C-alpha positions in Angstrom: 31.0 160.4 105.6 29.3 157.2 105.3 29.4 157.2 101.3 33.4 157.8 101.6 33.3 155.2 103.9 30.8 152.8 101.9 33.4 153.7 99.0 36.9 152.8 100.3 34.7 149.3 101.7 33.5 148.8 98.4 37.0 149.3 96.9 38.3 147.3 99.5 36.3 144.6 99.0 36.1 144.6 95.3 40.5 144.7 96.0 39.6 141.3 98.3 37.5 139.9 95.5 40.1 140.4 92.4 43.1 139.9 94.9 41.5 136.0 95.5 40.0 135.9 91.9 43.8 136.5 90.5 45.6 134.1 93.0 43.1 131.5 92.1 43.3 131.9 89.0 47.3 131.4 88.9 47.1 128.4 91.1 45.3 126.4 88.6 47.5 128.1 86.3 50.2 126.8 88.1 48.8 123.2 89.0 48.3 122.6 85.5 52.3 123.6 84.7 52.9 121.4 86.9 51.1 118.5 86.4 52.5 119.3 82.3 56.0 118.9 84.0 55.3 115.6 86.3 54.0 114.8 82.8 56.9 115.5 80.3 59.7 114.2 83.5 57.4 111.1 83.6 57.5 110.3 79.9 61.5 111.5 79.9 62.3 108.9 82.7 60.2 106.3 81.2 61.9 106.8 77.5 65.9 106.7 79.6 64.7 103.3 81.0 63.8 102.6 77.6 67.3 104.0 76.6 69.3 102.0 78.6 67.1 98.8 78.4 68.0 98.6 74.2 71.8 100.1 74.8 71.7 96.6 77.7 70.2 94.6 75.2 72.3 96.1 71.8 75.9 95.2 74.8 74.4 91.6 75.6 74.3 91.1 71.9 77.2 92.3 70.4 79.2 90.8 73.4 77.9 87.8 72.3 78.5 87.6 68.8 82.0 88.6 69.5 82.1 85.6 72.1 80.7 83.3 69.1 83.2 85.1 66.5 86.0 84.1 68.9 85.0 80.3 69.6 84.4 80.4 65.4 87.9 81.4 64.9 89.4 78.2 67.6 87.3 75.7 66.1 88.3 77.0 62.1 91.3 76.6 63.5 90.7 72.7 64.2 89.3 72.2 61.3 92.9 73.6 59.5 95.0 72.3 61.8 96.6 69.1 62.6 96.5 68.5 65.5 95.7 71.8 67.4 94.4 71.8 70.9 95.6 68.0 71.0 98.4 69.2 73.9 95.4 69.3 77.0 92.7 66.7 76.9 89.4 68.6 78.6 90.7 72.4 78.1 92.0 73.8 75.6 91.5 77.3 73.9 88.9 76.3 72.3 86.9 75.3 75.6 87.2 78.3 76.7 86.1 79.7 74.0 83.1 78.2 74.3 82.8 79.1 77.5 83.0 82.8 76.8 80.3 81.8 74.3 78.4 80.6 77.5 79.6 83.7 80.1 77.6 85.7 77.2 74.5 83.7 76.7 73.7 84.3 79.9 73.7 88.4 79.9 71.3 87.5 76.6 68.4 85.2 78.7 68.5 88.1 81.2 68.1 90.8 78.9 65.7 88.2 76.7 63.2 88.1 74.9 62.0 84.9 75.2 62.5 85.0 71.1 66.2 86.5 71.7 67.1 83.4 74.1 66.1 81.0 71.5 68.2 81.8 69.0 71.1 82.1 71.2 70.4 79.0 73.0 70.0 77.5 69.0 73.7 79.5 68.2 74.8 77.7 71.5 73.9 74.2 70.5 75.2 74.0 67.2 78.8 75.5 68.8 78.5 72.6 70.6 77.4 70.1 68.6 80.2 71.2 66.3 82.8 71.5 69.3 81.9 67.8 69.8 82.2 66.3 66.9 85.3 67.5 66.3 86.5 66.2 69.3 85.0 62.7 68.2 86.9 63.0 64.6 90.0 63.7 66.0 90.0 60.6 68.6 89.4 58.8 64.8 92.6 56.8 63.8 93.6 57.9 60.7 96.7 60.0 59.0 97.5 62.9 62.2 99.3 65.6 59.3 95.7 66.1 57.8 93.7 68.6 58.8 89.9 68.0 60.2 89.0 68.9 57.4 90.9 67.2 55.1 90.3 63.9 55.5 85.8 65.2 56.6 84.8 67.8 54.2 81.3 67.1 53.7 80.9 67.0 57.6 83.3 70.8 58.2 81.4 71.8 55.1 77.8 70.8 56.9 79.5 72.3 59.8 80.4 76.3 58.3 76.3 75.8 56.8 74.8 75.0 60.5 76.6 77.6 61.9 76.0 80.1 60.0 72.3 79.9 59.7 72.2 79.8 63.2 73.5 83.4 63.9 71.9 84.3 60.6 68.3 83.7 62.4 69.9 85.1 66.2 70.6 88.5 64.0 67.4 88.2 62.3 65.4 87.6 65.3 68.0 90.9 67.3 66.7 93.0 64.5 63.5 93.6 65.4 63.6 93.7 68.9 65.9 96.7 68.9 63.9 98.1 66.4 60.8 98.2 68.4 62.9 99.7 71.8 64.5 102.0 69.5 
């Protein structure tokens, strides 16, 4: 009978040891799987944040360029049409377009980085300079029936060149930022 009890006791202990060993192996395996899943979840979170940041930047940059296009159209109108925007001193459609550029530039400032903000500042400065020059030239005495472009062709061509160069410089700075983030 002692042999039977000994065999039963050994069997029970070996079963318990096997269960404990199996439990330990399962716990370690589960811990590894959870750690791996946590790593994947963290990486996905980082990827989602990077994607969202890229989308916000892209939207800010596109909005800025769109506002610049609207301002360029108004500036072109002032160059080409005699007396354009002359009815309301101090506030006109061109001024409103310039304000929209300033507002879009605020988003560029927030989204950054610094080199893009600096390139955007250069675009805003060129627009402001062109607008101020148009206002100054329009106030000069001269043939009111002639357009600013016709009266000051060299200045018009120079303004178009500066405008184009600043815009291209902005886009050149933006592209690598979006490529780096993507």
